[in-house]
C-alpha positions in Angstrom: 0.0 0.0 0.0 1.4 3.4 -0.9 1.1 6.7 0.9 -1.6 9.2 -0.1 1.0 12.0 -0.2 4.4 13.1 1.0 4.4 16.2 3.2 7.3 18.3 4.7 7.0 18.6 8.5 7.2 22.4 8.0 3.8 22.2 6.1 2.2 20.5 9.1 0.6 22.2 12.1 1.5 21.5 15.7 -1.6 20.7 17.7 -0.9 21.2 21.4 -4.2 19.5 22.4 -3.4 16.3 20.4 0.4 16.7 21.1 0.9 15.9 17.4 1.7 17.4 14.1 -1.4 17.4 11.9 -2.3 17.8 8.3 -5.8 17.9 6.7 -7.1 14.6 5.4 -9.5 14.5 2.4 -12.0 12.7 4.6 -12.3 15.8 6.8 -10.2 14.6 9.8 -6.5 15.1 10.3 -3.4 13.1 9.6 -1.4 12.9 12.9 2.1 12.1 14.0 3.3 12.6 17.6 6.6 14.1 18.8 7.4 10.7 20.3 6.8 9.0 16.9 9.2 11.5 15.3 11.8 10.9 18.0 11.6 7.2 17.2 12.2 7.8 13.5 8.6 7.2 12.4 7.7 8.9 9.1 4.1 7.8 8.7 1.2 10.1 9.7 -2.1 8.3 9.9 -5.7 9.5 9.8 -7.7 8.1 12.7 -10.9 8.2 10.6 -9.9 6.5 7.4 -7.2 4.2 5.9 -5.1 7.0 4.3 -1.6 7.8 5.5 1.1 10.3 4.7 4.9 10.0 4.5 6.3 12.9 6.6 9.6 14.3 5.4 11.8 15.7 8.2 15.3 15.7 9.6 15.4 13.1 12.4 18.2 15.0 14.2 15.8 17.9 14.8 13.6 15.7 16.9 16.2 13.3 18.5 16.1 15.0 22.0 13.1 17.2 21.5 10.8 17.5 24.5 8.7 20.1 22.6 8.4 20.7 18.9 11.1 22.8 17.3 10.2 26.5 17.2 8.6 27.4 13.9 9.2 31.1 13.1 6.1 33.0 12.4 5.7 35.6 9.7 8.0 38.6 10.0 6.4 42.0 10.5 6.6 44.3 7.6 7.1 48.1 8.1 4.7 50.2 6.2 5.6 53.8 5.5 
């Protein structure tokens, strides 16, 4: 069985309530992969509501000792004259 898609970790959202990175699934739910999964080298994000799954592209070294997700910089403010 092949993955529905391949997604960069940077394109996923951190969900503090679920304690997982999430990405919208076509079924209406969310693909999920936990910080613990990433620490263990897992690269599959699964949807709890259907059989689809994603391959998550990330640098395992970024998560090796992470207790919290790496900081994702927000948009930079733009000065308007």
